[in-house]
C-alpha positions in Angstrom: 0.0 0.0 0.0 1.2 3.5 -0.8 2.0 5.9 2.0 0.0 9.2 2.4 1.6 12.5 3.3 -0.6 15.0 5.2 0.9 18.5 5.0 -0.1 21.6 6.8 -0.4 24.9 4.9 0.3 27.9 7.1 4.0 28.2 8.2 4.7 24.9 6.6 3.9 24.9 2.9 4.1 28.6 3.0 6.5 30.8 5.1 3.7 32.7 6.7 0.3 32.5 8.5 -2.2 33.4 5.8 -4.9 35.0 8.1 -2.2 37.2 9.6 -1.2 38.3 6.1 -4.8 38.8 5.1 -5.3 41.1 8.1 -2.3 43.3 6.9 -4.0 43.6 3.5 -7.6 44.2 4.7 -6.8 46.5 7.6 -4.2 48.5 5.8 -6.0 51.8 6.2 -7.6 51.0 9.6 -6.6 53.5 12.3 -6.0 50.7 14.9 -4.4 48.3 12.5 -1.2 47.6 14.5 -3.2 46.7 17.6 -5.5 44.4 15.6 -2.5 42.8 13.8 -1.0 42.0 17.2 -4.2 40.6 18.5 -4.6 38.3 15.5 -1.0 37.2 15.7 -1.4 36.4 19.4 -4.5 34.4 18.7 -2.7 32.4 16.0 0.3 31.6 18.3 -1.9 30.6 21.3 -3.8 28.2 19.1 -0.7 26.7 17.4 0.9 26.1 20.8 -2.2 24.5 22.2 -2.9 27.2 24.7 -6.3 28.2 23.2 -8.8 26.1 21.4 -8.7 26.3 17.6 -12.4 27.0 17.5 -12.1 30.1 19.7 -9.0 31.3 17.9 -10.4 30.9 14.4 -13.7 32.6 15.2 -12.0 35.6 16.8 -9.5 36.0 14.0 -12.1 35.9 11.2 -14.2 38.5 13.1 -11.3 40.9 13.2 -10.4 40.6 9.5 -12.9 42.9 7.9 -12.0 41.3 4.6 -13.6 40.7 1.2 -13.0 38.8 -2.1 -10.8 41.6 -3.4 -8.5 41.3 -0.4 -8.3 37.5 -1.0 -7.1 38.1 -4.6 -4.2 40.2 -3.2 -3.5 37.6 -0.6 -3.2 34.8 -3.2 -0.7 36.8 -5.2 1.3 37.4 -2.0 1.2 33.7 -0.9 2.4 32.4 -4.2 5.7 34.3 -3.5 5.8 32.9 0.0 6.0 29.2 -0.6 8.7 27.6 1.6 12.0 27.4 -0.2 12.4 23.6 0.3 8.9 23.0 -1.0 9.7 25.1 -4.1 12.8 23.1 -5.0 11.0 19.7 -4.6 8.1 20.4 -7.0 9.0 17.1 -8.8 8.1 15.1 -5.6 4.6 16.5 -5.6 4.1 15.7 -9.3 5.2 12.2 -8.8 3.1 11.7 -5.6 0.0 13.7 -6.6 -2.3 11.0 -5.4 -0.7 10.6 -2.0 -0.2 14.2 -1.0 -3.0 15.8 1.0 -3.1 19.4 2.2 -5.0 19.4 5.5 -5.3 22.9 7.0 -7.3 25.0 9.4 -7.0 27.7 6.8 -9.3 28.4 3.9 -9.7 26.8 0.5 -10.3 30.2 -1.1 -6.6 31.0 -0.8 -5.0 27.6 -0.3 -6.2 26.0 -3.5 -4.7 28.6 -6.0 -1.4 28.3 -4.2 -0.9 24.5 -3.9 -2.5 23.7 -7.3 0.6 25.0 -9.0 2.5 22.1 -7.2 0.4 19.4 -8.9 -1.7 18.9 -5.7 -5.2 17.7 -6.7 -8.2 19.8 -5.7 -9.9 16.8 -4.1 -6.8 16.3 -1.9 -7.1 19.8 -0.4 -9.0 19.8 2.9 -9.6 23.2 4.5 -12.3 25.6 5.7 -14.5 27.7 3.5 -15.6 31.3 4.0 -19.2 32.6 3.9 -19.7 35.8 1.9 -22.5 38.4 1.8 -24.0 39.7 -1.5 -21.3 42.3 -1.7 -18.4 39.8 -1.4 -17.6 40.6 2.2 -16.4 37.7 4.5 -19.1 37.4 7.2 -18.2 34.0 8.6 -17.3 30.4 7.6 -18.8 26.9 7.5 -18.9 25.8 11.2 -20.0 22.3 10.2 -16.6 21.7 8.6 -14.6 19.6 11.1 -11.5 21.6 10.4 -13.2 24.7 11.9 -13.5 22.8 15.2 -11.1 21.8 18.0 -9.3 18.5 17.2 -10.6 19.1 13.6 -7.8 17.3 11.8 -8.4 14.2 13.9 -12.1 14.3 13.2 -11.5 14.7 9.5 -9.0 11.8 9.3 -11.5 9.5 11.0 -13.9 10.1 8.1 -11.2 9.4 5.5 -10.6 5.8 4.3 -6.8 6.1 3.8 -5.4 2.6 3.5 -1.6 2.8 4.1 0.9 4.4 6.4 0.2 8.1 7.0 2.9 10.7 7.7 2.1 14.1 9.1 4.1 17.3 8.5 3.3 20.6 10.2 4.3 23.2 12.7 1.3 23.4 15.1 -0.5 21.7 17.9 -3.3 20.6 15.6 -0.8 18.7 13.5 0.6 16.9 16.6 -2.9 15.9 17.6 -2.9 13.5 14.6 0.1 11.7 16.2 -1.5 11.9 19.6 -4.6 10.2 18.2 -2.5 7.2 17.0 -3.8 7.6 13.5 -0.5 8.4 11.8 2.7 6.5 11.7 5.1 9.5 12.2 4.8 13.2 12.9 7.4 15.6 11.6 7.5 19.0 13.4 8.3 21.5 10.5 10.6 24.3 11.6 11.8 25.9 8.4 9.7 29.0 9.1 9.0 28.9 12.8 9.8 26.5 15.6 7.2 26.0 18.2 9.1 24.3 21.0 6.0 22.8 22.6 5.3 21.0 19.3 8.9 20.1 18.4 9.5 18.4 21.8 6.7 16.0 21.1 7.5 15.2 17.5 8.9 11.9 16.1 11.4 14.0 14.1 12.2 17.7 13.7 12.4 18.7 10.1 14.0 22.1 9.4 13.2 21.7 5.7 11.2 19.5 3.4 14.5 18.1 2.2 15.1 16.7 5.7 11.7 14.9 5.6 12.4 13.4 2.2 16.0 12.4 3.3 15.0 10.6 6.5 12.0 9.0 4.7 14.3 7.7 1.9 12.2 9.5 -0.7 13.4 11.2 -3.9 14.6 14.8 -3.4 15.9 17.7 -5.4 19.2 17.8 -3.5 21.2 14.7 -2.3 21.8 15.9 1.2 19.7 18.4 3.3 21.4 21.7 3.6 20.2 22.0 7.2 22.6 19.1 8.0 25.6 21.0 6.7 27.2 22.9 9.5 28.2 26.4 8.4 30.5 28.0 11.0 31.0 31.8 10.9 34.0 33.1 12.8 34.7 36.7 13.7 33.2 39.9 12.2 30.6 38.6 9.7 28.1 41.1 8.1 24.5 40.4 9.1 23.6 40.3 5.4 25.9 37.2 4.9 24.4 35.5 8.0 20.9 36.1 6.7 21.7 34.9 3.2 23.2 31.6 4.4 20.5 31.0 6.9 17.8 31.6 4.2 19.6 29.2 1.9 19.0 26.5 4.6 22.4 25.9 6.1 22.8 25.2 9.8 24.5 28.3 11.1 26.8 28.8 14.1 28.4 32.2 14.7 31.5 32.2 17.1 34.2 34.6 18.0 36.9 32.0 17.4 37.2 28.6 15.7 36.3 26.3 18.6 38.0 22.9 18.5 34.7 21.0 19.1 33.4 22.1 15.7 36.4 21.4 13.6 35.7 17.7 12.6 32.0 18.5 11.7 32.3 21.8 9.8 31.0 21.7 6.2 31.4 25.4 5.4 33.6 28.0 7.1 33.3 31.7 6.7 36.0 33.9 8.3 36.0 37.6 9.1 39.0 39.7 8.2 42.0 39.0 10.4 40.9 35.5 11.4 43.3 32.6 10.9 43.1 28.8 10.6 46.1 26.7 11.6 47.3 23.7 9.5 46.4 21.2 12.2 42.8 22.4 12.3 42.6 22.2 8.5 43.9 18.6 8.5 41.2 17.6 11.1 38.4 19.3 9.2 37.6 16.2 7.1 34.0 17.3 6.2 35.0 20.9 5.2 34.0 21.6 1.6 34.5 25.3 1.3 36.1 28.2 3.1 35.2 31.9 2.6 37.4 34.8 3.7 36.2 38.4 4.0 39.4 40.0 2.8 42.7 38.5 1.6 43.4 35.0 2.9 47.0 35.1 2.1 49.2 34.1 5.1 45.9 33.4 7.0 45.1 30.0 5.4 47.4 27.4 3.8 45.9 27.2 0.3 48.1 24.1 -0.5 46.6 22.1 2.3 43.1 23.2 1.4 43.6 22.0 -2.2 45.1 18.7 -1.1 42.0 18.1 1.0 39.5 19.2 -1.6 38.5 22.5 0.1 37.5 25.3 -2.2 38.6 28.7 -1.0 36.9 32.0 -1.9 38.4 35.3 -0.7 38.9 38.8 -1.9 41.9 41.2 -2.0 40.0 43.4 0.5 36.9 43.2 2.6 34.2 43.3 -0.1 31.7 46.1 -0.2 29.1 43.6 -1.4 28.3 42.1 2.0 27.1 38.8 0.6 29.7 38.3 -2.2 31.8 35.5 -0.6 28.8 33.9 1.1 27.1 33.6 -2.3 30.1 32.0 -3.9 30.3 29.4 -1.1 26.6 28.6 -1.4 26.9 28.4 -5.2 29.7 25.8 -4.9 27.6 23.7 -2.5 24.5 24.0 -4.6 25.8 23.7 -8.2 29.6 22.8 -7.9 30.6 26.2 -9.3 34.2 27.2 -8.4 34.2 30.4 -10.4 36.7 32.9 -8.9 37.9 30.5 -6.2 41.4 31.2 -5.0 42.8 27.6 -5.2 40.7 25.5 -7.5 40.3 25.3 -11.3 37.5 27.7 -12.2 34.4 26.0 -13.4 31.0 27.6 -13.9 28.0 25.5 -15.0 24.2 26.0 -15.2 22.0 23.5 -13.4 20.6 20.9 -15.8 17.0 19.8 -15.3 16.1 16.1 -15.1 19.6 15.0 -14.1 21.9 14.2 -11.2 25.2 16.1 -10.7 28.2 14.3 -9.5 31.3 16.1 -8.2 34.6 14.3 -8.2 37.8 15.9 -6.8 41.0 13.9 -7.3 44.8 14.2 -7.4 46.0 15.3 -10.8 47.4 12.0 -12.0 46.8 10.3 -15.4 43.9 7.9 -15.9 41.3 9.2 -13.5 38.8 10.3 -16.2 39.0 6.9 -17.9 38.3 5.2 -14.5 35.3 7.4 -13.9 33.9 6.7 -17.4 34.5 3.0 -16.9 32.5 2.9 -13.7 29.6 4.9 -15.3 29.7 2.5 -18.3 29.6 -0.5 -16.1 26.3 0.8 -14.5 24.8 1.7 -17.9 24.7 5.4 -17.0 23.8 7.9 -19.6 26.1 11.0 -19.4 24.2 14.2 -20.1 27.3 16.4 -19.7 30.8 16.1 -18.3 33.4 18.8 -17.5 37.0 18.6 -16.3 39.3 21.3 -15.2 42.8 20.8 -13.6 45.6 22.6 -11.9 49.0 21.2 -11.0 47.6 19.6 -7.8 44.1 18.4 -8.5 41.5 17.5 -11.1 37.9 18.7 -10.7 35.2 16.8 -12.6 31.5 17.5 -12.8 29.3 14.8 -14.4 25.6 15.3 -15.1 23.8 11.9 -15.6 20.3 10.9 -16.2 18.0 10.4 -13.3 18.4 6.7 -12.5 21.4 5.0 -11.0 22.1 2.2 -8.5 23.5 3.0 -5.1 26.6 0.9 -5.8 27.6 3.4 -8.4 28.4 6.0 -5.8 30.4 3.6 -3.7 32.6 2.7 -6.7 33.2 6.3 -7.6 34.3 7.1 -4.1 36.7 4.1 -4.1 38.6 5.2 -7.3 42.3 5.5 -6.4 43.5 9.1 -5.8 40.0 10.4 -5.1 40.0 13.3 -2.6 36.3 14.1 -2.3 33.2 12.9 -4.0 29.6 14.0 -3.6 26.2 14.1 -5.3 24.8 17.6 -5.5 21.2 16.8 -6.6 
């Protein structure tokens, strides 16, 4: 039997709470708008944390909205731009599992359906409340007979649905956890990409900082091979807030420290250093997971480029502290996301567009004869179709990016890692 995936809408599928956003649209010219915004936001949080019944919260919020159909049109345009990043990049998953994905929300179909339909989610798989309008198109209430308008509504709804198979729940609020509490779903994932409600996360089977994380632990196909929230990005010293915000938004796990603490060295995946910071050779040799180093200023005499190259670490720095506050952070992220080494300080420069419907393999090796033929031999053994292949070298290393079609056996990756003189190998997506 196929599994089913029950996904929340507000602060999960989208980055925001839709009713809160609707209030900011409908009450834009209201003299007491800030006070009403705050009241609606408080009602939302109390309900999501299980401190106020959903029925009371919903009724109070809708009453405060003073909204109409014209406001809903503006809200829909806004929400389409606010779909959570990791949901956006995994659109292919929703297309493949269109029959098994259900949106179950205490929100309203009038704004949910136009947003999620663009992700191949079928209308009959969208479960939400519905507004009641007067003859002029003003929202005057909602269907109170709908179980989703009631306390424990998601549980009541699920009891009415003949879903035969394992059910997985993904959401950020107390109403999502209630599905797990009822014993009706196999596993509950507390979704924290947009907001972490600790009272919910503490009770979850698993905390998912992104949809990539959910797909990864569930062994389901995903747009990237490894969730970025599992890549530790250590920032050391004086780092512009713009860089911090950029890397955090891109999904990396951020730690900002005043010095390079020894406890982090073996687990760092990315390292961004403020001007004047240094990394000793012993630390570099222990940083076996480190893929890229960024330096805000000139890294000369601050980092041993030769050791970095030998260990497959791509370094990005600038002659001076860049005026563009996200320049180096973006280059680091681009390397992790696409394999681009353009303007790196120690690696062959390679810049490639992302190719749809393919997997990208990155192979870093010592610059010795015969490596390319060995890579090609492994791919041929597994009947892999190569979409594109690119090689750049310098005196120390060779850097190969191979784009292949979308199917391959797991044994392929093991064999590519075992090729003699391999320094680092990874699948990007």
